[in-house]
N, C-alpha and C positions, 0 to 999 in steps of 0.2 A: 536612598529612596529610588524606586524604579520609575523611570521616566516613561510616561504613556504617550502613545502616538495617536494622532487624529485619523490616521489611515485605518479604514475598516478591515479588520482581519478576522478570519474564522479559524479557530484551532480545530483540526480534524484528527487529532492524535490521542490514542489511549495512553494513560499514565503507566509507566513501568513501575512495578511494585512486586513485593513478595506475594505469592499465591495467585498471581494473575492468570487468566486463561492462556493456554499454550496449545499448539497443534497436538492432537492426541498421540501419545506415545513418546513425546519429546520432553526434555528436561525443563523444569521451571527455573526462572532466574533466581539467583541468590544475591542478597545484599548484606555484606558483612562490614560492620563498622570496625575500622582499624586505627582510628584516632579520634579523640574527643576533645572538646574545648577544656574540660576539667583536667585531663591528664596531659595532653600534648599542646594545648592552646589553639588547636584548629580541628575542624571536622574533616574526615576523609573516609570513604567507603571503598571496599573491593567489590566490584560487580562481576558476576559470572552469569553470562547469558548467551543464548544462541543468536546467530546473525539474523534469524527470522522471528524474533520475539516481538510481540506487540505490533504496533503500526510499523510496517517495514517495507523495504523495497527489494525486489528480486533482480539481480543482474543476470545476464545470459549465462555466466559461469555456474549458476545455480543448477541448471539441468543440461547444459551443453558442453561437451568435451571441447576445450579450446575456446569457449565463449568468453567474452569480455568480462573482466572483473570490475568491481566498483571503482577502484583507483584508476582504471583505464578509460573511464567514461568522462567526457568533458563536463565541467560543472554546470554549463548552461543547459545540459540535457535534463537536468532535474528541475527546471523552471520553465513555465510557459502557459499560454492561454488554455483554459479548460472548458469542458461542457459536461452536462449531466444528462444521462439517459436513465429514466425510471424503469425498473425491471421487476418482474415477479416470477416466482418459480413455477415449475421446476427447471424450465429451460429458457435461456435467453436466445431468441431466434434471430436469424438474418433479417426477417421482416421487421422485428422490433427495432433493430439498429438502423435499417434503411429509412424508417419513418423519421429519423433524426439525422439523415445524411448531410443536410446543409450545415447543421451545427457542427457535426463531426469534422467536416472538411475544413472548417475554420479553426480547429482546435489542435493543440499539441497533446493534450491529455483528455481521455474520455473516462468519466467517473460513472460507474454502474451503480446506481442507488437502489438498493432493495429494501432498506429499512432493517436489515438483519442486525445492524450494530446495536439495536435496542435489546437483543438477546444476549449481549456480552455478559459473561459470568453465569449463564445458564447452560445446562447440558445440551439443549437443542440448538445452541449456536453452531454446533459442528455438523448438523445433519439437515438435509432438505432445502438448503439454500439454492438460489438460482445459479445455473451453470451454463456457460456458453455452449451452443452446439458447435460441431466441427465447422460447419459453413460460416457461422457467425465469427468464430475465432479466426478463420482464414481471411474473411473479409476485413476484419479489423487489422490484421497483420499487413494488409496491402495498402493501408491508408497513410503510411508515412508518419505515424504517431511517435511521440517520445515515450508515452506510457499509457497504461490502462489501470485504473484504480477501482477497488471494490470495498464495500463495507462488510466484507465476509472474510472468513479464515483463508480462503484460497480461490483461485480462478478455476480450479478443478475440484471435483467432489473429494471429500476426505477418504483416504484409502485408495484413490485412483492408482492403478498399477502402472499406467503409461504417462500420466501427466500431459495429455495431448495438447491441452490449451496452453500450458506453460511452454511446451516445445514450439508450438505454432507462433506464439507471440514473441518469445525471447529470441528465436532464430531470426526474426525480422528486426531485431534490435529494439523491440517494444518492451520497455521496463514495466514491471508489475508492482503496484502498490496495494498491499493487502491489509486488512483490519483497519480501514478508515472508520471514523466515528463522527457523530454529531453532524450528519449531512443534511438535516432538515432545513437549515437556514441557507443552504447553498442554492443559488439561482441556477437556471438551466444553462446559462452562459453569462458572459460579462465578468469573468473572474480570472485571475492568474493563480495557478497552482505552484507552490514552492514545497519541495520534498527533498531536503538535503540529507544525504546519508553521512555516516562517518567515513573518513578517508582510510579505508582498510586495505592494506596491501594484499592483493589476491582475493579480495572479499567477494563471496558469492551472493551477498546481500548485506543489509544493515538496517537496524532500527532508524527511523526518520522522525523529524518533527515536521509533519505535514500541515501546511497552512494555506488557506485560500485568501487572496487579496482581492476584494471586490473593486472592480474598475468603474 
């Protein structure tokens, strides 16, 4: 029996599965059963998936030469107080962020909530979502944050040749959590974000189980 806790938790993670949406042009995950209860007496699967599949975290090594990998980041860097900023497309401007400056200053993680997660599984999930302007990304990079999360496929537009927002944030040590989901129940603040990755040697990123604990 699974023991349930009285602590109020919100699961913000997409389920990993066959045929799930992936970044355009990248490989879909594969789930291969290698043992069954009937034949071996236990269940086991071989998983083949990219480090940026589903709800995942980007480490600086993702886009920066010599950047820190997942296993080089202290575990407490994946947990901390969060706040939500509601955003709409096509651009997330500095003015939008500054309107929430007091909340952001008290947070380790800023979640940019666009509502785009509702398009998960549709072709239009990959196009037209709100993207940080250069000024907005630079401003967030200077806030001393642990991370920025989005309910979209990326902090840069799909097909971006330079990944400027990735570079700006990751170069400042700001981790990126992409493909968050089910953000409607998340309050503007008063929660702790927990997004623990796999401990991958040299990992440029990892799928995570992202959870918000309401305080």
